[in-house]
C-alpha positions as CSV (number, residue, x, y, z in Angstrom):
1,M,88.3,77.4,71.9
2,V,92.0,77.5,69.9
3,E,93.1,74.6,67.9
4,Q,95.8,72.9,68.7
5,F,98.6,74.1,67.2
6,T,99.4,71.9,64.1
7,A,103.0,72.5,62.2
8,G,103.1,74.7,59.9
9,Y,100.3,76.7,60.6
10,L,99.3,79.6,63.2
11,T,96.3,79.2,64.2
12,G,96.6,80.2,68.2
13,Q,99.2,83.0,67.3
14,L,100.1,86.4,67.4
15,L,101.3,87.7,64.3
16,V,103.3,91.3,64.6
17,A,104.7,93.5,61.9
18,M,107.6,93.7,60.5
19,P,108.2,97.3,60.5
20,S,109.2,97.4,56.8
21,M,106.0,95.6,56.2
22,R,104.1,98.6,53.6
23,D,100.8,97.0,53.2
24,P,99.0,99.5,54.6
25,R,96.3,97.1,55.8
26,F,99.0,95.2,58.3
27,T,101.5,98.9,58.9
28,R,101.8,98.7,63.0
29,T,99.2,95.8,63.4
30,V,99.1,93.2,65.9
31,I,96.6,90.0,64.6
32,F,95.5,87.1,66.2
33,M,95.2,84.3,64.0
34,C,91.7,82.4,64.7
35,A,92.3,79.4,62.1
36,H,94.9,78.6,59.5
37,N,94.5,75.9,57.7
38,A,94.9,74.3,54.8
39,D,91.8,76.1,53.8
40,G,92.6,79.3,54.0
41,A,93.3,81.8,57.1
42,M,91.1,84.2,59.6
43,G,92.8,86.3,61.7
44,L,92.2,89.6,63.9
45,V,93.3,92.7,64.7
46,L,94.6,93.4,68.0
47,N,95.8,96.7,67.6
48,R,93.5,99.0,65.9
49,L,90.8,101.1,67.9
50,V,87.8,102.9,66.4
51,G,88.4,105.4,67.6
52,S,84.9,107.3,67.2
53,L,82.7,104.4,67.7
54,T,81.8,103.1,71.2
55,F,80.5,99.5,72.1
56,P,77.1,101.4,73.5
57,D,77.2,102.9,70.1
58,L,78.1,99.9,68.6
59,L,74.8,97.6,70.5
60,A,72.4,100.4,69.4
61,Q,73.2,100.5,66.0
62,L,72.6,96.9,66.2
63,G,69.6,97.0,67.8
64,I,70.9,95.1,70.9
65,E,69.9,95.7,74.7
66,R,72.8,97.2,76.7
67,P,73.3,95.0,79.7
68,P,72.3,97.3,82.8
69,L,75.7,97.0,83.9
70,G,77.8,96.9,81.2
71,R,81.6,97.2,81.4
72,D,84.0,99.7,79.7
73,I,84.5,97.4,76.4
74,R,86.9,99.0,73.7
75,V,85.8,98.9,70.1
76,H,89.1,97.4,67.2
77,F,88.3,97.3,63.3
78,G,88.4,93.5,63.1
79,G,89.5,93.1,59.7
80,P,91.7,93.9,58.1
81,V,90.8,92.5,54.8
82,D,86.7,92.1,55.2
83,T,85.3,94.5,57.8
84,G,81.9,93.9,56.8
85,R,81.0,91.0,59.7
86,G,81.8,91.2,64.2
87,F,83.8,88.9,66.4
88,V,84.1,88.7,69.8
89,L,87.4,88.1,71.5
90,H,87.4,86.7,75.1
91,T,89.5,84.9,77.4
92,A,88.6,81.4,78.5
93,D,86.8,82.1,81.8
94,Y,84.1,84.8,80.1
95,C,80.4,83.4,80.8
96,E,77.2,85.5,80.5
């Protein structure tokens, strides 16, 4: 659950890079801010698909069995800074 918005912090908000953004990690990027507080920030890139990796391929690489009626889930770059972790961003109505 997303923390309640606190003045001065951006948790739960979308950041949209301005066209003048020159940092290639953030150029033309939309980021959902999962956490932002006095200790730091963590966000997920929403608009950069990993073109060569499918969700079933990702599950196979991780040794996870694919559900029999798995949906067509798109895999996105999550970074842009720490690319060694994986996260799932979903609606509040998600259930296993």
